N, C-alpha and C positions, 0 to 999 in steps of 0.2 A: 530627921525626914525623910519616909520611904519612899526608895526610889523606886521609880516604875519599870514595871517587869514588861519586856519584847516580846513575841511571840516565840523571838527563837529561845531567851531566855527560859520559856515555859516550857520548849521541848525537850533542853537540856536539862533543865530542874527536873524534870518525867523519868527520867532513866536515869539521874542519880539516887544514891545508896541517902537512906532505906529503900532496895529497890524490889524484896520479897517481905512478901506476909507470912512468909517461914523461914525463920535462919537459916541457912546452910550446914551449921550444924546440927541441927535436930536429925533426930535419928528418921523421921518421916517424910524429910526433904527429898531426899533421891527419890522418892516412890514417887509422888507427888508431879517431882518433874520429869520422871519417867511415864506418866503418866498424860502431859501434855505433848512431851517429843511425839508418845505414841500419835496425837491427833493430829498434830502436823504432818507425818508419815502417810499417817490413813491416806487425807486429804491428795498429798500429792501423789501417792500411788495408785490412788481412784484414779485419777482421771488422767493416768497410763492406760487404765484397762477398760475404763465405761469408754472409751473412744471405739473400741473395736467394732464393737456389734453396733456404733453407728455409722461405721466406715460405707456401705454398701447407700444407704440413707442420703449420706452427701456426697456420694459420686454422683446419684441420681440427680441431686436438685442441685450441683455443679454441674453437671453432663461432664466429667470427668472420668478417666480410664485410671487402674490401679496404680499404672507409673506415677501419676500424678498425686495421688492421694493418695501413696503410701507416705508423702514426706510432712504430713499431719500429724504422723507417728514418730516419723523421721529428725524432721526439726525440733519437736523436744527431747528426743534423744539426745540431741547433737548440743542443745542449749546448756542441756543439765550436764553433759559431759566436757562441753567448756569450764561452766562457774562451779562444777564438782572440787578442783583442785583449787581453784581463787579463791574460794571462800573459806577454805582454811588461814590462807593468808590475809585476807579479810577481816577473819574473826580477832588473830592475834592480835592486827593493827587495832579495830576500832571495837572491838567486845565481842563477846558470844552471844546474849541479849542480845542487843544490837541488830547483828546481823540476821539473826534469827528471827526477829520481827519483821526485817525489809524482806526477807527470803519469803515469808508469809503474805506479805504487802503486796508484792510482783505477783506471788502465784494468783489473789485471789483478783490483782486489774487484769492479768492475764485471762483469767476464766470471764470475766467482765465481758474484754474486747472478744474473747470468742465466740460469744453470745451475738455479739452486736455482728459480727463478720456478714459481708453481704457477698463473696466469692472467696474463692480458694486461695486467694495470695494474701487475703488478710486473715484468712483464718491461719495460715501459716505464721505469718509473723507474730499473730499474738501468740500461736504455741510458741515460740522461740520465747514470749515475754514472761511467759505460763514456765518455760524449761528452766528460764534465768531463776525464777522464783527457785524452782523444787531444785536444783540443784543448790541452790544455797543449803535448804532445810534438811536433806538425807545427811549429807557428813557431818554439819556441827550438831546434827542430832546423834547422830551415832559417837561422835567425840565425846559431846555432853556425857550421854551412859559410860562410855568409856573411862572416863576422869571420874566421876563420881560415884561407880562403885567400886568395891575390889574384887580384885583378882576371884575368890570363891565362890561372888555373886553374881561375875560378870557375864557368865554363860548362859545365866535364870534370866538377866535383864535382857541380854540380849534376845534370846527366846520370846520375853514378852514383848518387845520391841518389835520382833517377828509376825508377830500377832497381828498388830496393825497393817503391814504389809500383807498378811493373809488376809484378812477380812475384806481389803481394798478390793484382790484378786476374786474372793470369794464373791463378794455382792455388788463390783464396778460392773462388771456385762451385764448383771439382771436387772440392777437399778438404772443403766443405760436402753438395756430393752424394754424395759417399762414405760422409760420416758417416750420412745422414742417411738414405740407404739400405739400410744395413749395420747401425746403430744408432739414436740418437735425436737429435731436434732440440738438447736441451739439451747434446748434448758440441761443438757446433759455437763453441761459448761456449767451453767447458773447456779447449778447445786452448788458448787464449792464455792459461793460466795459468802453464806451465812456461816459454812465451817469454819472459812478463813478470818471471819470475823471472831467468832468462837475464841481459835487458836490466839488469836493477836490478843485478844483478851487476857485468855488463861497466861499468854506469856510475859505479861507487865506485871501481873499479879502474884505470880509462883516464882519465876526465876530469876537468878541473882546473877548480878553479872561477873565476869569474867574475863582478863586478858592476860596476855602470855607477857612476860616479865621482857622478854627480849623482843625487839622488834627489826625481823625482817627485810631488808631489802627488796623493793620490787620487781620481780623478773621479766622486765616488757616485752624483750626479744623472748624469749620461751612462751609468753603468754597471744603474742601477735602469730608466730609460729606455729603453735596449734590450734588459734583458731582458723587458720587459714588451711592446714591439713584435713581436719578433721570433716568440714561439709564437702571440701574438693575431692576429696578419696571417694566419699559415700556417694556422692553426684554423680562422677566418673562410673562407678561401679552400676549403680542405678540406671543410670541410661545411654549404658554399652549396649544394652539389648531393649531400650524403648520402641515402641511404637514409632514417633516419633523422628526418630532417628535411625533415617533410611541407610545408612553409612555403617551403621554399628561401631565396632569397635575400631575402626579404622577412620572414623569421623577428627576432623584436624581441632575440633573445639576439645573433644575427650583425649587427645592425646595431648593437648597444652595444659590441659587439667592436671591430666597424671602427672606430666611432666613438672609443675607447678608444687601439685601435693607433695613429690618425690621428693622436691629441693627442701621444701617445709619442713620435713619429716628429719630429713637429715641436720638441718637448720636444731630444729626443736632437741634431738637427742644430744648433739655435742653441747648446745646451751645449758643442756639439763644436768650433764654430766661434768663440766666444768663452772657452772655458776656456782657463786660462795652461798646463794642463797636462791634455789631452783624454784620455779612455781609448782613443779612436779619434781620431789626428787627420786628420780629414778636410781639414785645408789642405795635405794630401801629398798629394791628388786633382789640384790644382795641379798638381804636377809634370807636363809635357805629357806622357812615357812612363809613368809611373807609374796616372794618370787613362785613357786610351787602353787599356793591360793589364788597368784593372780593368772595363770597359764590354766589353770581350773577356774576358774570366775568366766574369760572369755569363752570357752567353750561352753559350759553352761546356762550361761545368759544369750551365747546366737540360738541355741534350742531353746527354750526357755520362753521366750520374747519374738522368737519366728515363729513358732506354733501358736503362740495366745494370736497374734497377727492372723495366721493361716483359718483357723478354725469353722468364727465366726463369719468366713468368705466363702467355705465352702458350703456349712448349714443352710444359710442363706439363700445362696445362689442355688446351689447344686440341688440341695432336698427342699427346697421352697418351706422354711423354717422361718416366722416372723422374726424380729429381733428379740423380741422377750425369751423365744423358745431358746432363741440361740446362746444367748446371756446366761439363762438359769442353768445352762447347763456346767459350766465354772463354778454353779455357787458352793458342789461339795468339795470342789477342788481347795477353795481359801481355807475351808470350815477342816479338811482334815489336815490342811498346812497347818494351821492356827492352832490345833490342837497337839499336832507332833510337834514343832518346836521348842517349846519346853519341855520337853520328854529331852529333842536331839540336844538341848544345851545341859540338860541333866546328868546325859549321856556322858557328854565331852568333859563336863566338869567332875564327873567322879571316875569312871571308865578311859575312854580312847576315841577321840574324835572320828579317828581312821573309819572307828565301827557303822555310826551312821552314815557318812560321808559314802562307803563304798557299798551301802546297801541302797543309800538315796540314789547314786548316777546309776546303778545296772536300773534298778526300779525305772527311772525316768526312761533311760534309751528303750526299756521295752513296752514303756506307755507309746513312746513315737513310733515302733515296729506294730504295733497292732494299730496305730493310723495308718499308716500305709497300707493296709490293706481294708482301706475304705470302698466304697459303690456308691450307686446311686439308689442301691435298695438295701443299706446298712439298717439296719434296727438302731434305737434309740440306747437301749443296753450295753450293744456292742461298744457304742461311743460313751457312754459312762464307765465303762469298765476299766478305759485308759484311763478316763480322767482322776477316777478313783487312783489308780496304780500313779499318777503323776505325781499328786496332790499329797501322797504317802514318800515319792520322792523326792519332791521338793521339799516338805515338812522337813526331813529328815537332812538332806543337805546343806541346807544354806546356812543355819545357824551354827552348827558346827566345823564349817568351811569360815565361817566370819572368825568364832571363835579361836581354830586352831592356826589363822592366818596373823592372830593381832597375842600371839603369847609372848614372842620374843622381843616385839617391837617396844622401845623406849616411853617412858607417860609421854616425855615433852614431844615426841612424835606421832602420836595419836593422833592428831586433826591431818597431818600429811598422808599417814596409813590411809587412815578411813575417806580422806579424798582421794587418793591412788584405788582403792577397793571400787570405791563408787565410781568411778570416772572409766575404770573396765569394763565393771558391769553394765554402765551405760551404751560405750564403744562396740561392748558384745552385742549388747541389743538391738542399738542401731546396724550394725554390721549382721546382724540375722535378719533382720527385718527387710534390708536391702540385696541380703544375698538369697535369700530367698521368694524374694519378690522379683528379683533377675529370671534364678533359675526357674521359677513358674514359668513365665513367659515363654524361655526356650523349651522348657519340656513341653507345654501345652502344643507349642508350634511344630514340636516333632511328632509327639505321637497323633494330632491332626495329618499331618502327613504320610503317616503309617500305615492310619485307617484307611485315608482317602487313596493310595497305593492298594490297598487289600479292598474298596472294593469294585468289583468289577459290573458293569451295568449287567453283560451280557451272560452272569451266571444264574444256572439254578435255581439256589436260594436267594440272590436278590430278586429275581424275578417272582419269586412266589412270597416273600414278605410285601413287597409292592403289592401284589394282587392282593393278599388280607386287605393291607392296611385300605386300599382303593373300594374293597367291598364294604369295609366298615364305615369310612366315609359316604358311601353312597346310600348303604339299605340303615345303617343306624344315626347318620347325622343330618342326612338329606340332602348332600353334594350333588352336583352335577357330577358326569362323569369327566370333564376334561379339569372339574376344580377337586372332583377325587384325586383324580393323576399328579394332579402340580402339590397337592396336598401328601401323598406318600412318599414323594422324592422331598420334600421339606422336613416330611417328617424324620426321616433316614439321617439325613445330615444334620438337623438338630441332634439326634441319639448321639452323636459320632462325636459333635462337638463338644456334648456335655463330658460323653465320655473320657475324650483328652483332655477335658477339663480338671477331671476328677483323676486322671492317672498322672495329672502333672502334679497337684498337690498330694497323691502319695507318693510321687518322688521328694517331693521338699520334706515330708514326714522321714523318708525315710535316711538322708541325707543328713536330718537335723540327730535320728538317734546314734548314727555313725559318729558323728562330731562329737555327741555327748556322751561316748563310750571312749573315746578317743582321751575326753578330757578327766577323765576317771584314773588313766595311767599315772600321772604325779603323785598320785594320793598313796600310792607303794613307798614311795622316797622323802616322806613327811615325816619330821621329826615331831614327838608329844613331851613334855614334862616328865611324864610318868617313865617311857621309854631311857631319857635320864636320870632320875631317879633310881632307877633298875641297876644299872649300869656303875653308878657309885657306890652302890652297894653292894656289889660284887666288887669291885676296886678293896673296898675297904676291907670286906670277909679277906680277898686274897692277902693284903697286909699281914 
């Protein structure tokens, strides 16, 4: 008599072998698997970029300021940063296919909740759910690729994987802008749902299950301490100069959160360096190349994510661009990055990863310098030139950096290394958004005060300007003398506020350029396999 199958039994059988229509030993398996990973990566990165063009509309919809709405991005990145290292342990324990599927499910569910959000708090919570899913997808995708592809093809595979991220960077803001202008901001989250369902389907039929043969203990203390440290530290940074915080950095709750985050950081570092099975193996940072690559990644992410956060706000609030126009400027960036990512991987495999990395870092820093010269009279071509340069820099840097970072990492440590690398990137991005948003508020206030002090109502230039504006308002717009006088003063103050805002953004871009340039210094000290080979050959010839 056949035993009746329960729903839980059917679910277990669903994931049992044979769990892939393509045998893992088939020569085409790894390429189908790469395509599936690229789809999940595209979706996760898309939602990080598609939101940027919608921020002004979301701010207006909920009636909140920049200091609140930045958490729509920061919450997503923080959830990713917490989940990225955890996903490696979960995949080793429960299987890479199961966890990758769960990541897709969380991300798709979070997208649905984001579209249904009725206030900013619900949206931020939904973004956390999305981030938990994305934090599972990205490190597991990278670990799966590096495990399935041999070393000689790894740079090329990571380059194609980078195409998915580049396509999201390119099309995300454009798609978001089109949707916001023609429909609603909720739809920018809803578009993830069909992509997520498709990715889950392909994961079921393509990917074969893999479990690590050795089970590690879960580092509960490390997980709790890093979960406390990350949000509290970034909240302290963003709230220090917030408009709602009159006491500034001396506010009691700011000091309390800063102290708690410092203690949590100390506990986390101590635990990870002494635990037998740490959630984030900080000892991997002792690896020469990987440690230096981590430093570069922090600086790289601060500039990249911070600038992507700033530019749509500048274009829409200062230049009067529509959401579609603001989003479309990013279209060439992703295309250029996607084209150059495999080229960078090939150069890294054949020559030296330092070459594309150095050129890429210099180009990115230069693009930020170009953006620091923006004004309310900047033309589209000037803005686009800086983005072309940035696309080339990003395409050359990221793939080469990923390749050289993992060159000396053992195969069994690849998931841990990928988790750390992605965590650092998201942490750097979160830090970049919080840092540049805080600096923007400070610098806008500074420039507004400077312009206000320079404004002398008794000066001849001021009198001439107000007279001309008054004349125009009376004779061209038909205003009464009293209204024309008020309009002239309001117009001058409005212009000062706009110029102060743009100058604050320019200061942010200049800081991003300096940070990116400093991040390129560790490249000098990195080692490559080619340099090792040359040394061995020279040594043999000497003997």
